[in-house]
C-alpha atoms as one frame of an Amber mdcrd trajectory, in Angstrom:
protein
 105.700 326.202 137.369 108.514 325.528 139.848 107.549 323.254 142.713 109.136
 323.301 146.138 111.776 320.604 146.663 111.317 318.561 149.831 114.397 317.000
 151.387 114.422 313.409 152.579 114.500 314.706 156.165 111.390 316.804 155.519
 109.589 313.818 153.981 110.594 311.725 156.981 109.084 314.178 159.436 105.969
 314.640 157.290 105.213 310.912 157.358 105.925 310.619 161.077 103.648 313.573
 161.840 100.799 312.181 159.788 101.270 308.726 161.265 100.976 310.294 164.743
 104.520 309.181 165.592 105.990 312.592 166.439 103.546 313.321 169.227 100.899
 311.100 170.745  97.405 312.250 169.792  94.164 312.599 171.740  92.090 311.256
 168.842  89.621 308.443 169.447  90.835 305.042 168.133  88.502 305.106 165.128
  89.675 308.614 164.239  93.292 307.507 164.570  92.916 304.577 162.161  91.340
 306.999 159.691  94.254 309.397 160.068  96.840 306.676 159.378  94.829 305.154
 156.474  94.222 301.914 158.359  96.496 299.579 160.305  97.592 296.292 158.757
  96.711 293.596 161.290  97.179 290.021 160.181  98.259 289.648 163.810  95.623
 291.549 165.779  97.865 292.671 168.697  99.901 294.664 166.162  96.985 297.083
 165.922  96.964 297.552 169.686 100.682 298.322 169.748 100.245 300.639 166.782
  97.594 302.694 168.557  99.512 302.663 171.850 102.463 304.281 170.067 100.202
 306.908 168.532  97.633 307.829 171.190  97.953 309.431 174.609  96.601 307.410
 177.551  95.552 304.554 175.287  94.340 301.369 176.947  93.708 298.012 175.312
  90.036 298.088 176.224  89.509 301.173 174.063  90.309 299.268 170.889  88.581
 296.092 172.036  85.402 298.083 172.749  85.620 299.816 169.352  85.915 296.418
 167.648  83.019 294.909 169.597  80.603 297.726 168.761  81.809 298.057 165.178
  83.355 301.528 165.239  86.499 299.789 163.954  86.318 296.675 161.792  88.868
 294.225 160.451  88.491 293.181 156.846  90.380 292.566 153.609  91.014 295.849
 151.858  94.215 297.212 150.316  96.447 294.569 148.701  94.047 291.823 149.853
  95.409 292.087 153.386  93.609 292.445 156.702  93.438 296.014 158.002  91.762
 297.704 160.920  89.728 300.544 159.436  86.932 302.714 160.727  83.346 301.738
 159.946  83.095 304.928 157.901  86.066 303.970 155.712  85.205 300.308 155.203
  82.724 300.693 152.336  84.692 303.207 150.236  87.989 301.364 150.759  86.413
 298.033 149.805  84.761 299.492 146.722  88.033 301.167 145.708  89.921 297.879
 145.485  87.226 295.290 144.749  87.858 294.899 141.005  91.643 294.783 141.213
  91.553 292.311 144.105  89.401 289.930 142.086  91.628 290.265 139.011  94.677
 289.571 141.177  93.105 286.426 142.634  92.119 285.039 139.244  95.638 285.614
 137.900  97.320 284.182 140.997  95.165 281.179 141.800  94.023 280.373 138.224
  90.700 278.775 139.216  89.116 276.344 136.796  86.994 277.796 134.026  83.913
 276.058 135.402  84.155 277.723 138.804  81.449 280.319 139.396  82.612 282.558
 142.235  79.225 284.268 142.389  77.670 280.908 143.200  80.346 280.374 145.848
  79.552 283.807 147.283  75.821 283.064 147.400  76.525 279.849 149.283  78.723
 281.623 151.845  76.080 284.291 152.394  73.629 281.478 153.069  75.946 279.828
 155.580  76.292 283.131 157.448  72.624 284.102 157.319  72.097 283.018 160.923
  75.301 284.566 162.258  79.097 284.291 162.281  80.938 281.002 161.777  84.451
 279.765 162.291  86.670 279.476 159.248  86.873 275.693 159.610  83.084 275.419
 159.508  82.832 277.633 156.439  85.430 275.506 154.672  83.623 272.297 155.706
  80.345 273.561 154.258  81.991 274.669 151.026  83.514 271.213 150.612  80.156
 269.612 151.406  78.561 271.599 148.608  81.161 270.353 146.166  83.402 273.417
 145.896  87.169 272.797 145.666  89.280 273.852 148.637  91.057 276.420 146.444
  87.997 278.693 146.548  88.527 279.766 150.152  91.224 282.418 149.486  88.882
 283.990 146.937  85.728 283.944 149.053  86.502 287.220 150.801  86.926 288.930
 147.406  83.354 288.136 146.371  81.726 288.408 149.817  82.442 291.309 152.173
  83.491 289.538 155.369  84.785 290.947 158.641  86.427 289.375 161.650  83.930
 289.018 164.457  85.115 289.784 168.018  86.286 288.450 170.346  88.270 286.794
 167.512  90.925 289.222 166.334  91.389 291.051 169.637  94.282 291.271 172.088
  93.232 288.287 174.201  91.940 286.237 171.254  94.334 287.161 168.457  93.429
 284.275 166.182  91.105 285.737 163.556  89.103 282.618 162.731  85.490 283.786
 163.112  83.846 285.619 160.222  80.573 287.356 159.592  78.889 289.348 156.862
  80.098 292.934 156.838  76.570 294.183 156.231  75.602 292.909 159.703  78.362
 294.960 161.350  78.948 297.984 159.151  75.917 300.082 158.186  76.035 300.600
 154.430  76.174 304.270 153.429  73.264 305.488 151.364  73.764 305.755 148.532
  76.680 303.283 148.485  79.946 304.739 147.175  80.788 304.257 143.529  84.149
 302.828 142.545  85.381 306.312 141.615  84.209 307.783 144.921  85.877 304.950
 146.832  89.143 305.416 144.982  89.121 309.165 145.561  88.514 308.570 149.279
  91.307 305.988 149.534  93.903 308.196 147.832  92.897 311.151 149.991  93.336
 309.043 153.133  96.688 307.724 151.932  98.093 311.174 151.230  96.765 312.553
 154.525  98.471 309.668 156.344 101.587 309.055 154.254 102.128 311.999 151.899
 103.590 313.752 150.083 103.970 310.786 147.727 104.574 309.794 144.147 101.988
 308.168 141.910 104.040 304.968 142.129 103.871 305.027 145.947 100.102 305.415
 145.833  99.716 302.608 143.308 101.763 300.285 145.520  99.708 301.059 148.620
  96.341 300.687 146.902  97.299 297.696 144.773  96.513 299.462 141.481  98.419
 299.981 138.272  99.901 303.388 137.542  97.262 304.234 134.904  94.404 303.798
 137.367  96.295 305.814 139.953  96.875 308.736 137.604  93.188 308.742 136.658
  92.295 309.172 140.314  94.893 311.899 140.863  93.523 313.857 137.916  90.181
 314.189 139.736  91.590 315.465 143.025  92.613 318.904 144.217  96.284 318.462
 145.074  99.423 320.415 145.847 102.655 319.367 144.163 106.293 319.113 145.220
 109.543 317.586 144.032 111.843 315.217 145.860 115.608 315.651 145.909 115.995
 313.626 142.708 113.425 315.741 140.868 110.534 313.268 141.046 107.010 314.648
 141.360 105.200 314.308 144.682 101.527 315.049 145.277  99.753 315.894 148.493
  96.422 316.951 149.937  96.097 320.629 150.873  96.727 321.578 154.477  98.489
 318.408 155.637 101.442 319.008 157.997 104.993 319.505 156.722 107.147 319.859
 159.859 110.683 321.242 159.627 113.401 318.689 158.955 114.916 319.205 162.414
 111.683 318.502 164.315 112.534 316.136 167.215 111.336 312.560 166.708 111.000
 310.480 169.897 111.554 306.755 170.274 108.535 304.815 169.032 107.781 301.085
 168.845 106.059 299.650 165.771 104.087 296.425 165.884 104.725 293.343 163.805
 102.627 294.298 160.793 102.919 298.034 161.322 106.378 297.608 159.847 104.709
 297.161 156.460 104.136 300.905 156.591 107.829 301.172 155.779 107.316 299.510
 152.391 105.096 302.353 151.242 107.228 305.276 152.428 110.650 304.288 151.133
 111.171 307.894 150.021 111.196 308.991 153.684 113.983 306.544 154.600 112.367
 305.585 157.869 113.973 302.198 157.296 117.650 302.680 156.323 118.416 300.550
 153.297 121.227 298.655 155.022 118.759 297.348 157.589 115.954 296.400 155.185
 117.045 292.711 154.908 116.813 292.452 158.695 113.160 293.528 158.648 111.963
 292.030 155.367 113.593 288.881 153.998 112.467 285.775 152.054 113.371 283.673
 155.082 110.871 285.655 157.202 107.257 285.223 156.042 106.236 287.951 158.464
 107.774 291.331 159.119 109.339 291.919 162.524 108.468 294.506 165.178 110.828
 297.465 165.060 111.575 300.620 167.016 112.428 304.095 165.771 115.180 306.407
 166.971 115.210 309.925 165.533 112.626 308.878 162.975 114.461 305.814 161.653
 114.400 302.114 162.395 117.223 301.357 164.827 116.434 297.795 165.893 113.866
 295.109 166.607 111.936 294.054 169.680 109.732 291.258 171.004 107.629 290.328
 173.985 109.532 287.821 176.140 109.695 286.851 179.817 106.876 289.195 180.725
 108.384 292.282 179.117 109.808 293.909 176.014 113.235 292.784 174.859 114.888
 294.995 172.254 117.986 294.601 170.086 119.609 297.563 168.308 121.064 297.331
 164.828 124.012 299.520 165.856 125.516 301.125 168.928 123.288 303.721 170.549
 124.415 306.562 172.812 123.623 305.993 176.486 121.044 308.778 176.530 119.225
 307.124 173.614 119.420 303.680 175.225 117.805 305.176 178.297 114.963 306.560
 176.181 114.469 303.193 174.466 114.463 301.439 177.850 111.845 303.840 179.195
 109.588 303.360 176.178 110.042 299.592 176.400 109.067 299.634 180.076 105.909
 301.554 179.273 105.050 299.130 176.470 105.626 296.207 178.860 103.197 297.787
 181.315 100.653 298.304 178.522 100.942 294.655 177.494 100.515 293.545 181.093
  97.285 295.529 181.320
C-alpha cells in the first residue's frame, strides 16, 4: 500500500494546529492541556505562558483556579518530569510510565541493595496522612527514619505525589509543597491497566504532536522502541511517509492543514521549548539555532518565540515587560507583529 508523503511544511503546520498555536482556542484550560498532551512545567509560570499563547481571552486566574480545585494537577509523568495534566489524564499517564520510570531511577541512581523503596513509600504516605508537607520537612523525616538522602529523587516514582497549590502557581512558582495524589485526583474505577494507560498516552501524543514516528513516540513517553511498537499494534491508526521515506503514524481525524497555512507569532514559555525536542521532524526549531536553545552550558531551556511556525529568537521578562532578541534580521512588518505580541504578553504578566 502506498502512503501519502507529508512534506516538512505540512508536518510543521500539523503540529502547530494540534498544539493550538495556529489559532487561539476557546477550550477550557483542562481541555487545552489534554489537547497538547500536557505542558512541561518545572517552572510553573511556563504553563501560564503556554496557555496564554494557546487560548483566547485567557487570564492567569483561570489556570490558578483549575489547579486549586484539581481540574489540572502537576505531577511527575513522562520522562520523570513535572507536567501540568488534566485530572482525567493523570492516572492513565502515570500508569503508562510507572515501570519504566522506576527502572530508569534504579539504573541512574544505583541505590544500595538493602534499600527497600516500598518501605520508603510507606513512610512517605504516613508523613502525608494528615495533609501536604514541604519538601524540606519530608526530607527531614526521611533522614530521621534512617533513610539515606539519595532516596528523595526516587520517592515520587513509588508514591504518586502532586504539587499542592498555592505552591506551583504564578505568584508562588516554587513547587516545594507535596501531597498524595489520591487526595486531589479521584481514582478512576476501575483503575487503568498499564496497557490502557499506554494506549491513552500514545493517543494523546499523536493528537497533540502527530503525525509521528515510533522513535518520536518512544522519546516522548520515555519507552524503548519495542514497547512503543507493541502499543502501536493495538491502536487504530492512519499511516504516512515523511520526505525521507520514514513511516509516520497518526490518529484518525486529526487536522492536517495545508503547508501554506499562515502561522502567527507565538511566544513559548521556558519549559514549553522542550516540545521542540519531540517534533524535530517538523523543524519548528531550525537546526542552526538549536545550540542557542539547548546547550550543555544551559541546564534549562530558554523561552522562545515563533515566526511563521519556526523559532526566530528568545525572550525574557525584564523591567516590567517582555524583552525579545531575534536570531536573525526580521522584516519590519514581522518586527511589528512580534512587538504587538510581546506587549500583550507583558500586559498578561502584569495582570
